[in-house]
mmCIF file as Biopython writes it, N, C-alpha, C and O atoms, coordinates in Angstrom:
data_model
#
loop_
_atom_site.group_PDB
_atom_site.id
_atom_site.type_symbol
_atom_site.label_atom_id
_atom_site.label_alt_id
_atom_site.label_comp_id
_atom_site.label_asym_id
_atom_site.label_entity_id
_atom_site.label_seq_id
_atom_site.pdbx_PDB_ins_code
_atom_site.Cartn_x
_atom_site.Cartn_y
_atom_site.Cartn_z
_atom_site.occupancy
_atom_site.B_iso_or_equiv
_atom_site.auth_seq_id
_atom_site.auth_asym_id
_atom_site.pdbx_PDB_model_num
ATOM 1   N N  . UNK A ? 1  ? 2.204  13.514 8.573   1.0 0.0 1  A 1 
ATOM 2   C CA . UNK A ? 1  ? 3.045  13.128 7.477   1.0 0.0 1  A 1 
ATOM 3   C C  . UNK A ? 1  ? 3.194  11.708 7.562   1.0 0.0 1  A 1 
ATOM 4   O O  . UNK A ? 1  ? 3.548  11.117 8.583   1.0 0.0 1  A 1 
ATOM 5   N N  . UNK A ? 2  ? 2.857  11.060 6.234   1.0 0.0 2  A 1 
ATOM 6   C CA . UNK A ? 2  ? 3.011  9.774  6.105   1.0 0.0 2  A 1 
ATOM 7   C C  . UNK A ? 2  ? 3.717  9.555  4.807   1.0 0.0 2  A 1 
ATOM 8   O O  . UNK A ? 2  ? 3.357  10.039 3.734   1.0 0.0 2  A 1 
ATOM 9   N N  . UNK A ? 3  ? 4.884  8.686  5.020   1.0 0.0 3  A 1 
ATOM 10  C CA . UNK A ? 3  ? 5.609  8.263  3.858   1.0 0.0 3  A 1 
ATOM 11  C C  . UNK A ? 3  ? 5.388  6.783  3.548   1.0 0.0 3  A 1 
ATOM 12  O O  . UNK A ? 3  ? 5.772  5.933  4.351   1.0 0.0 3  A 1 
ATOM 13  N N  . UNK A ? 4  ? 4.784  6.453  2.413   1.0 0.0 4  A 1 
ATOM 14  C CA . UNK A ? 4  ? 4.619  5.012  2.224   1.0 0.0 4  A 1 
ATOM 15  C C  . UNK A ? 4  ? 5.829  4.316  1.838   1.0 0.0 4  A 1 
ATOM 16  O O  . UNK A ? 4  ? 6.846  4.931  1.517   1.0 0.0 4  A 1 
ATOM 17  N N  . UNK A ? 5  ? 5.748  2.990  1.860   1.0 0.0 5  A 1 
ATOM 18  C CA . UNK A ? 5  ? 6.834  2.299  1.188   1.0 0.0 5  A 1 
ATOM 19  C C  . UNK A ? 5  ? 7.059  2.528  -0.344  1.0 0.0 5  A 1 
ATOM 20  O O  . UNK A ? 5  ? 8.170  2.497  -0.874  1.0 0.0 5  A 1 
ATOM 21  N N  . UNK A ? 6  ? 5.923  2.752  -0.970  1.0 0.0 6  A 1 
ATOM 22  C CA . UNK A ? 6  ? 6.027  3.192  -2.423  1.0 0.0 6  A 1 
ATOM 23  C C  . UNK A ? 6  ? 6.674  4.462  -2.575  1.0 0.0 6  A 1 
ATOM 24  O O  . UNK A ? 6  ? 7.534  4.623  -3.441  1.0 0.0 6  A 1 
ATOM 25  N N  . UNK A ? 7  ? 6.296  5.436  -1.740  1.0 0.0 7  A 1 
ATOM 26  C CA . UNK A ? 7  ? 7.112  6.802  -1.776  1.0 0.0 7  A 1 
ATOM 27  C C  . UNK A ? 7  ? 8.594  6.598  -1.544  1.0 0.0 7  A 1 
ATOM 28  O O  . UNK A ? 7  ? 9.405  7.172  -2.272  1.0 0.0 7  A 1 
ATOM 29  N N  . UNK A ? 8  ? 8.968  5.827  -0.588  1.0 0.0 8  A 1 
ATOM 30  C CA . UNK A ? 8  ? 10.356 5.539  -0.319  1.0 0.0 8  A 1 
ATOM 31  C C  . UNK A ? 8  ? 11.169 4.796  -1.515  1.0 0.0 8  A 1 
ATOM 32  O O  . UNK A ? 8  ? 12.314 5.082  -1.865  1.0 0.0 8  A 1 
ATOM 33  N N  . UNK A ? 9  ? 10.378 3.827  -2.044  1.0 0.0 9  A 1 
ATOM 34  C CA . UNK A ? 9  ? 11.018 3.055  -3.287  1.0 0.0 9  A 1 
ATOM 35  C C  . UNK A ? 9  ? 11.188 3.959  -4.281  1.0 0.0 9  A 1 
ATOM 36  O O  . UNK A ? 9  ? 12.239 3.931  -4.923  1.0 0.0 9  A 1 
ATOM 37  N N  . UNK A ? 10 ? 10.268 4.832  -4.550  1.0 0.0 10 A 1 
ATOM 38  C CA . UNK A ? 10 ? 10.309 5.743  -5.624  1.0 0.0 10 A 1 
ATOM 39  C C  . UNK A ? 10 ? 11.370 6.688  -5.563  1.0 0.0 10 A 1 
ATOM 40  O O  . UNK A ? 10 ? 12.078 6.892  -6.549  1.0 0.0 10 A 1 
ATOM 41  N N  . UNK A ? 11 ? 11.541 7.294  -4.458  1.0 0.0 11 A 1 
ATOM 42  C CA . UNK A ? 11 ? 12.623 8.289  -4.264  1.0 0.0 11 A 1 
ATOM 43  C C  . UNK A ? 11 ? 14.177 7.523  -4.299  1.0 0.0 11 A 1 
ATOM 44  O O  . UNK A ? 11 ? 15.144 8.078  -4.820  1.0 0.0 11 A 1 
ATOM 45  N N  . UNK A ? 12 ? 14.240 6.372  -3.758  1.0 0.0 12 A 1 
ATOM 46  C CA . UNK A ? 12 ? 15.412 5.628  -3.865  1.0 0.0 12 A 1 
ATOM 47  C C  . UNK A ? 12 ? 15.633 5.322  -5.398  1.0 0.0 12 A 1 
ATOM 48  O O  . UNK A ? 12 ? 16.691 5.665  -5.927  1.0 0.0 12 A 1 
ATOM 49  N N  . UNK A ? 13 ? 14.774 4.762  -6.024  1.0 0.0 13 A 1 
ATOM 50  C CA . UNK A ? 13 ? 14.876 4.379  -7.440  1.0 0.0 13 A 1 
ATOM 51  C C  . UNK A ? 13 ? 15.171 5.579  -8.421  1.0 0.0 13 A 1 
ATOM 52  O O  . UNK A ? 13 ? 15.963 5.427  -9.351  1.0 0.0 13 A 1 
ATOM 53  N N  . UNK A ? 14 ? 14.569 6.688  -8.216  1.0 0.0 14 A 1 
ATOM 54  C CA . UNK A ? 14 ? 14.662 7.694  -9.112  1.0 0.0 14 A 1 
ATOM 55  C C  . UNK A ? 14 ? 16.150 8.500  -8.741  1.0 0.0 14 A 1 
ATOM 56  O O  . UNK A ? 14 ? 16.831 9.062  -9.598  1.0 0.0 14 A 1 
ATOM 57  N N  . UNK A ? 15 ? 16.439 8.442  -7.518  1.0 0.0 15 A 1 
ATOM 58  C CA . UNK A ? 15 ? 17.684 9.050  -7.090  1.0 0.0 15 A 1 
ATOM 59  C C  . UNK A ? 15 ? 18.836 8.233  -7.716  1.0 0.0 15 A 1 
ATOM 60  O O  . UNK A ? 15 ? 19.784 8.812  -8.248  1.0 0.0 15 A 1 
ATOM 61  N N  . UNK A ? 16 ? 18.758 6.946  -7.654  1.0 0.0 16 A 1 
ATOM 62  C CA . UNK A ? 16 ? 19.793 6.015  -8.242  1.0 0.0 16 A 1 
ATOM 63  C C  . UNK A ? 16 ? 19.797 6.128  -9.657  1.0 0.0 16 A 1 
ATOM 64  O O  . UNK A ? 16 ? 20.895 6.156  -10.213 1.0 0.0 16 A 1 
ATOM 65  N N  . UNK A ? 17 ? 18.649 6.205  -10.408 1.0 0.0 17 A 1 
ATOM 66  C CA . UNK A ? 17 ? 18.604 6.369  -11.901 1.0 0.0 17 A 1 
ATOM 67  C C  . UNK A ? 17 ? 19.284 7.730  -12.269 1.0 0.0 17 A 1 
ATOM 68  O O  . UNK A ? 17 ? 20.067 7.779  -13.218 1.0 0.0 17 A 1 
ATOM 69  N N  . UNK A ? 18 ? 18.978 8.860  -11.504 1.0 0.0 18 A 1 
ATOM 70  C CA . UNK A ? 18 ? 19.492 10.096 -11.966 1.0 0.0 18 A 1 
ATOM 71  C C  . UNK A ? 18 ? 21.057 10.017 -11.742 1.0 0.0 18 A 1 
ATOM 72  O O  . UNK A ? 18 ? 21.751 10.495 -12.639 1.0 0.0 18 A 1 
ATOM 73  N N  . UNK A ? 19 ? 21.628 9.515  -10.744 1.0 0.0 19 A 1 
ATOM 74  C CA . UNK A ? 19 ? 22.992 9.349  -10.524 1.0 0.0 19 A 1 
ATOM 75  C C  . UNK A ? 19 ? 23.759 8.626  -11.627 1.0 0.0 19 A 1 
ATOM 76  O O  . UNK A ? 19 ? 24.770 9.071  -12.171 1.0 0.0 19 A 1 
ATOM 77  N N  . UNK A ? 20 ? 23.179 7.481  -11.893 1.0 0.0 20 A 1 
ATOM 78  C CA . UNK A ? 20 ? 23.770 6.586  -12.832 1.0 0.0 20 A 1 
ATOM 79  C C  . UNK A ? 20 ? 23.601 7.050  -14.362 1.0 0.0 20 A 1 
ATOM 80  O O  . UNK A ? 20 ? 24.382 6.612  -15.207 1.0 0.0 20 A 1 
ATOM 81  N N  . UNK A ? 21 ? 22.689 7.841  -14.669 1.0 0.0 21 A 1 
ATOM 82  C CA . UNK A ? 21 ? 22.591 8.472  -15.969 1.0 0.0 21 A 1 
ATOM 83  C C  . UNK A ? 21 ? 22.968 9.798  -16.076 1.0 0.0 21 A 1 
ATOM 84  O O  . UNK A ? 21 ? 22.415 10.505 -16.918 1.0 0.0 21 A 1 
ATOM 85  N N  . UNK A ? 22 ? 24.045 10.356 -15.167 1.0 0.0 22 A 1 
ATOM 86  C CA . UNK A ? 22 ? 24.751 11.577 -15.216 1.0 0.0 22 A 1 
ATOM 87  C C  . UNK A ? 22 ? 23.746 12.734 -15.169 1.0 0.0 22 A 1 
ATOM 88  O O  . UNK A ? 22 ? 24.060 13.763 -15.766 1.0 0.0 22 A 1 
ATOM 89  N N  . UNK A ? 23 ? 22.554 12.678 -14.516 1.0 0.0 23 A 1 
ATOM 90  C CA . UNK A ? 23 ? 21.591 13.799 -14.343 1.0 0.0 23 A 1 
ATOM 91  C C  . UNK A ? 23 ? 22.207 14.787 -13.143 1.0 0.0 23 A 1 
ATOM 92  O O  . UNK A ? 23 ? 22.987 14.418 -12.265 1.0 0.0 23 A 1 
ATOM 93  N N  . UNK A ? 24 ? 21.731 15.971 -13.299 1.0 0.0 24 A 1 
ATOM 94  C CA . UNK A ? 24 ? 22.030 16.975 -12.281 1.0 0.0 24 A 1 
ATOM 95  C C  . UNK A ? 24 ? 21.357 16.615 -10.881 1.0 0.0 24 A 1 
ATOM 96  O O  . UNK A ? 24 ? 20.214 16.159 -10.850 1.0 0.0 24 A 1 
ATOM 97  N N  . UNK A ? 25 ? 22.103 16.836 -9.720  1.0 0.0 25 A 1 
ATOM 98  C CA . UNK A ? 25 ? 21.447 16.698 -8.437  1.0 0.0 25 A 1 
ATOM 99  C C  . UNK A ? 25 ? 20.196 17.695 -8.396  1.0 0.0 25 A 1 
ATOM 100 O O  . UNK A ? 25 ? 19.228 17.385 -7.703  1.0 0.0 25 A 1 
ATOM 101 N N  . UNK A ? 26 ? 20.198 18.694 -9.008  1.0 0.0 26 A 1 
ATOM 102 C CA . UNK A ? 26 ? 19.049 19.705 -9.024  1.0 0.0 26 A 1 
ATOM 103 C C  . UNK A ? 26 ? 17.850 19.178 -9.619  1.0 0.0 26 A 1 
ATOM 104 O O  . UNK A ? 26 ? 16.835 19.870 -9.535  1.0 0.0 26 A 1 
ATOM 105 N N  . UNK A ? 27 ? 17.795 17.966 -10.260 1.0 0.0 27 A 1 
ATOM 106 C CA . UNK A ? 27 ? 16.586 17.332 -10.830 1.0 0.0 27 A 1 
ATOM 107 C C  . UNK A ? 27 ? 15.799 16.631 -9.792  1.0 0.0 27 A 1 
ATOM 108 O O  . UNK A ? 27 ? 14.854 15.893 -10.070 1.0 0.0 27 A 1 
ATOM 109 N N  . UNK A ? 28 ? 16.235 16.892 -8.509  1.0 0.0 28 A 1 
ATOM 110 C CA . UNK A ? 28 ? 15.434 16.131 -7.469  1.0 0.0 28 A 1 
ATOM 111 C C  . UNK A ? 28 ? 13.915 16.552 -7.550  1.0 0.0 28 A 1 
ATOM 112 O O  . UNK A ? 28 ? 13.679 17.760 -7.527  1.0 0.0 28 A 1 
ATOM 113 N N  . UNK A ? 29 ? 12.946 15.731 -7.635  1.0 0.0 29 A 1 
ATOM 114 C CA . UNK A ? 29 ? 11.600 15.907 -7.894  1.0 0.0 29 A 1 
ATOM 115 C C  . UNK A ? 29 ? 10.917 16.391 -6.482  1.0 0.0 29 A 1 
ATOM 116 O O  . UNK A ? 29 ? 9.741  16.754 -6.516  1.0 0.0 29 A 1 
ATOM 117 N N  . UNK A ? 30 ? 11.520 16.401 -5.444  1.0 0.0 30 A 1 
ATOM 118 C CA . UNK A ? 30 ? 11.010 16.662 -4.269  1.0 0.0 30 A 1 
ATOM 119 C C  . UNK A ? 30 ? 11.429 18.197 -3.838  1.0 0.0 30 A 1 
ATOM 120 O O  . UNK A ? 30 ? 12.559 18.580 -4.140  1.0 0.0 30 A 1 
ATOM 121 N N  . UNK A ? 31 ? 10.604 19.011 -3.193  1.0 0.0 31 A 1 
ATOM 122 C CA . UNK A ? 31 ? 10.942 20.295 -2.649  1.0 0.0 31 A 1 
ATOM 123 C C  . UNK A ? 31 ? 11.543 20.339 -1.409  1.0 0.0 31 A 1 
ATOM 124 O O  . UNK A ? 31 ? 10.829 20.155 -0.424  1.0 0.0 31 A 1 
ATOM 125 N N  . UNK A ? 32 ? 12.818 20.565 -1.259  1.0 0.0 32 A 1 
ATOM 126 C CA . UNK A ? 32 ? 13.361 20.719 0.010   1.0 0.0 32 A 1 
ATOM 127 C C  . UNK A ? 32 ? 12.824 21.692 1.017   1.0 0.0 32 A 1 
ATOM 128 O O  . UNK A ? 32 ? 12.931 21.574 2.238   1.0 0.0 32 A 1 
ATOM 129 N N  . UNK A ? 33 ? 12.257 22.629 0.396   1.0 0.0 33 A 1 
ATOM 130 C CA . UNK A ? 33 ? 11.661 23.840 1.167   1.0 0.0 33 A 1 
ATOM 131 C C  . UNK A ? 33 ? 10.134 23.486 1.415   1.0 0.0 33 A 1 
ATOM 132 O O  . UNK A ? 33 ? 9.469  24.249 2.117   1.0 0.0 33 A 1 
ATOM 133 N N  . UNK A ? 34 ? 9.571  22.378 0.875   1.0 0.0 34 A 1 
ATOM 134 C CA . UNK A ? 34 ? 8.175  22.065 1.024   1.0 0.0 34 A 1 
ATOM 135 C C  . UNK A ? 34 ? 7.774  21.542 2.447   1.0 0.0 34 A 1 
ATOM 136 O O  . UNK A ? 34 ? 8.441  21.857 3.432   1.0 0.0 34 A 1 
ATOM 137 N N  . UNK A ? 35 ? 6.793  20.828 2.524   1.0 0.0 35 A 1 
ATOM 138 C CA . UNK A ? 35 ? 6.303  20.235 3.834   1.0 0.0 35 A 1 
ATOM 139 C C  . UNK A ? 35 ? 7.099  19.120 4.216   1.0 0.0 35 A 1 
ATOM 140 O O  . UNK A ? 35 ? 7.954  18.698 3.437   1.0 0.0 35 A 1 
ATOM 141 N N  . UNK A ? 36 ? 6.893  18.535 5.452   1.0 0.0 36 A 1 
ATOM 142 C CA . UNK A ? 36 ? 7.774  17.728 6.007   1.0 0.0 36 A 1 
ATOM 143 C C  . UNK A ? 36 ? 7.988  16.442 5.284   1.0 0.0 36 A 1 
ATOM 144 O O  . UNK A ? 36 ? 9.083  15.882 5.350   1.0 0.0 36 A 1 
ATOM 145 N N  . UNK A ? 37 ? 6.863  15.876 4.501   1.0 0.0 37 A 1 
ATOM 146 C CA . UNK A ? 37 ? 6.940  14.825 3.632   1.0 0.0 37 A 1 
ATOM 147 C C  . UNK A ? 37 ? 7.840  14.973 2.545   1.0 0.0 37 A 1 
ATOM 148 O O  . UNK A ? 37 ? 8.681  14.104 2.312   1.0 0.0 37 A 1 
ATOM 149 N N  . UNK A ? 38 ? 7.728  16.042 1.833   1.0 0.0 38 A 1 
ATOM 150 C CA . UNK A ? 38 ? 8.723  16.516 0.611   1.0 0.0 38 A 1 
ATOM 151 C C  . UNK A ? 38 ? 10.196 16.563 1.152   1.0 0.0 38 A 1 
ATOM 152 O O  . UNK A ? 38 ? 11.152 16.095 0.533   1.0 0.0 38 A 1 
ATOM 153 N N  . UNK A ? 39 ? 10.274 17.177 2.373   1.0 0.0 39 A 1 
ATOM 154 C CA . UNK A ? 39 ? 11.673 17.355 2.933   1.0 0.0 39 A 1 
ATOM 155 C C  . UNK A ? 39 ? 12.318 15.957 3.142   1.0 0.0 39 A 1 
ATOM 156 O O  . UNK A ? 39 ? 13.470 15.678 2.808   1.0 0.0 39 A 1 
ATOM 157 N N  . UNK A ? 40 ? 11.494 15.167 3.698   1.0 0.0 40 A 1 
ATOM 158 C CA . UNK A ? 40 ? 12.070 13.767 4.082   1.0 0.0 40 A 1 
ATOM 159 C C  . UNK A ? 40 ? 12.460 12.938 2.749   1.0 0.0 40 A 1 
ATOM 160 O O  . UNK A ? 40 ? 13.474 12.248 2.641   1.0 0.0 40 A 1 
ATOM 161 N N  . UNK A ? 41 ? 11.514 13.122 1.794   1.0 0.0 41 A 1 
ATOM 162 C CA . UNK A ? 41 ? 11.912 12.522 0.405   1.0 0.0 41 A 1 
ATOM 163 C C  . UNK A ? 41 ? 12.758 13.124 -0.272  1.0 0.0 41 A 1 
ATOM 164 O O  . UNK A ? 41 ? 13.338 12.370 -1.053  1.0 0.0 41 A 1 
ATOM 165 N N  . UNK A ? 42 ? 13.111 14.268 -0.313  1.0 0.0 42 A 1 
ATOM 166 C CA . UNK A ? 42 ? 14.294 15.097 -0.907  1.0 0.0 42 A 1 
ATOM 167 C C  . UNK A ? 42 ? 15.544 14.633 -0.226  1.0 0.0 42 A 1 
ATOM 168 O O  . UNK A ? 42 ? 16.525 14.404 -0.933  1.0 0.0 42 A 1 
ATOM 169 N N  . UNK A ? 43 ? 15.614 14.473 1.035   1.0 0.0 43 A 1 
ATOM 170 C CA . UNK A ? 43 ? 16.814 13.843 1.914   1.0 0.0 43 A 1 
ATOM 171 C C  . UNK A ? 43 ? 17.148 12.467 1.501   1.0 0.0 43 A 1 
ATOM 172 O O  . UNK A ? 43 ? 18.320 12.115 1.365   1.0 0.0 43 A 1 
ATOM 173 N N  . UNK A ? 44 ? 16.176 11.704 1.304   1.0 0.0 44 A 1 
ATOM 174 C CA . UNK A ? 44 ? 16.289 10.343 0.881   1.0 0.0 44 A 1 
ATOM 175 C C  . UNK A ? 44 ? 16.759 10.277 -0.558  1.0 0.0 44 A 1 
ATOM 176 O O  . UNK A ? 44 ? 17.621 9.470  -0.906  1.0 0.0 44 A 1 
ATOM 177 N N  . UNK A ? 45 ? 16.211 11.093 -1.352  1.0 0.0 45 A 1 
ATOM 178 C CA . UNK A ? 45 ? 16.737 11.106 -2.890  1.0 0.0 45 A 1 
ATOM 179 C C  . UNK A ? 45 ? 18.156 11.490 -2.959  1.0 0.0 45 A 1 
ATOM 180 O O  . UNK A ? 45 ? 18.967 10.799 -3.575  1.0 0.0 45 A 1 
ATOM 181 N N  . UNK A ? 46 ? 18.507 12.675 -2.287  1.0 0.0 46 A 1 
ATOM 182 C CA . UNK A ? 46 ? 19.798 13.199 -2.301  1.0 0.0 46 A 1 
ATOM 183 C C  . UNK A ? 46 ? 20.846 12.129 -1.698  1.0 0.0 46 A 1 
ATOM 184 O O  . UNK A ? 46 ? 21.913 11.915 -2.272  1.0 0.0 46 A 1 
ATOM 185 N N  . UNK A ? 47 ? 20.489 11.488 -0.538  1.0 0.0 47 A 1 
ATOM 186 C CA . UNK A ? 47 ? 21.386 10.565 -0.144  1.0 0.0 47 A 1 
ATOM 187 C C  . UNK A ? 47 ? 21.652 9.369  -0.926  1.0 0.0 47 A 1 
ATOM 188 O O  . UNK A ? 47 ? 22.742 8.800  -0.866  1.0 0.0 47 A 1 
ATOM 189 N N  . UNK A ? 48 ? 20.599 8.929  -1.729  1.0 0.0 48 A 1 
ATOM 190 C CA . UNK A ? 48 ? 20.842 7.817  -2.650  1.0 0.0 48 A 1 
ATOM 191 C C  . UNK A ? 48 ? 21.550 8.253  -3.835  1.0 0.0 48 A 1 
ATOM 192 O O  . UNK A ? 48 ? 22.371 7.488  -4.343  1.0 0.0 48 A 1 
ATOM 193 N N  . UNK A ? 49 ? 21.294 9.566  -4.410  1.0 0.0 49 A 1 
ATOM 194 C CA . UNK A ? 49 ? 22.081 9.947  -5.406  1.0 0.0 49 A 1 
ATOM 195 C C  . UNK A ? 49 ? 23.546 10.103 -5.094  1.0 0.0 49 A 1 
ATOM 196 O O  . UNK A ? 49 ? 24.414 9.707  -5.872  1.0 0.0 49 A 1 
ATOM 197 N N  . UNK A ? 50 ? 23.812 10.700 -3.917  1.0 0.0 50 A 1 
ATOM 198 C CA . UNK A ? 50 ? 25.346 10.772 -3.424  1.0 0.0 50 A 1 
ATOM 199 C C  . UNK A ? 50 ? 25.925 9.373  -3.354  1.0 0.0 50 A 1 
ATOM 200 O O  . UNK A ? 50 ? 27.085 9.179  -3.718  1.0 0.0 50 A 1 
ATOM 201 N N  . UNK A ? 51 ? 25.170 8.404  -2.904  1.0 0.0 51 A 1 
ATOM 202 C CA . UNK A ? 51 ? 25.694 7.101  -2.736  1.0 0.0 51 A 1 
ATOM 203 C C  . UNK A ? 51 ? 26.270 6.549  -4.043  1.0 0.0 51 A 1 
ATOM 204 O O  . UNK A ? 51 ? 27.338 5.943  -4.122  1.0 0.0 51 A 1 
ATOM 205 N N  . UNK A ? 52 ? 25.330 6.865  -5.201  1.0 0.0 52 A 1 
ATOM 206 C CA . UNK A ? 52 ? 25.835 6.249  -6.405  1.0 0.0 52 A 1 
ATOM 207 C C  . UNK A ? 52 ? 26.722 7.168  -7.295  1.0 0.0 52 A 1 
ATOM 208 O O  . UNK A ? 52 ? 27.298 6.712  -8.283  1.0 0.0 52 A 1 
ATOM 209 N N  . UNK A ? 53 ? 26.823 8.533  -6.905  1.0 0.0 53 A 1 
ATOM 210 C CA . UNK A ? 53 ? 27.544 9.445  -7.674  1.0 0.0 53 A 1 
ATOM 211 C C  . UNK A ? 53 ? 28.047 10.466 -6.495  1.0 0.0 53 A 1 
ATOM 212 O O  . UNK A ? 53 ? 27.451 11.497 -6.183  1.0 0.0 53 A 1 
ATOM 213 N N  . UNK A ? 54 ? 29.269 9.981  -5.894  1.0 0.0 54 A 1 
ATOM 214 C CA . UNK A ? 54 ? 29.849 10.835 -4.910  1.0 0.0 54 A 1 
ATOM 215 C C  . UNK A ? 54 ? 30.453 12.122 -5.517  1.0 0.0 54 A 1 
ATOM 216 O O  . UNK A ? 54 ? 30.790 12.166 -6.700  1.0 0.0 54 A 1 
ATOM 217 N N  . UNK A ? 55 ? 30.575 13.132 -4.700  1.0 0.0 55 A 1 
ATOM 218 C CA . UNK A ? 55 ? 31.088 14.390 -5.258  1.0 0.0 55 A 1 
ATOM 219 C C  . UNK A ? 55 ? 32.590 14.141 -5.780  1.0 0.0 55 A 1 
ATOM 220 O O  . UNK A ? 55 ? 33.334 13.273 -5.325  1.0 0.0 55 A 1 
ATOM 221 N N  . UNK A ? 56 ? 32.886 14.966 -6.720  1.0 0.0 56 A 1 
ATOM 222 C CA . UNK A ? 56 ? 34.210 14.715 -7.532  1.0 0.0 56 A 1 
ATOM 223 C C  . UNK A ? 56 ? 35.372 15.552 -6.735  1.0 0.0 56 A 1 
ATOM 224 O O  . UNK A ? 56 ? 36.532 15.542 -7.147  1.0 0.0 56 A 1 
#
């Protein structure tokens, strides 16, 4: 499993964008049931999303 800097930046940027534009957390583009790479990127995406849009 290799996660590049571009993969990380993409997950962070899209997670932040989704949170700031009132998108649903279920729109995460990474499969949390997928391979290890997808799981790691999904976790990063959701953490970023939650940072910018905490639960109500």
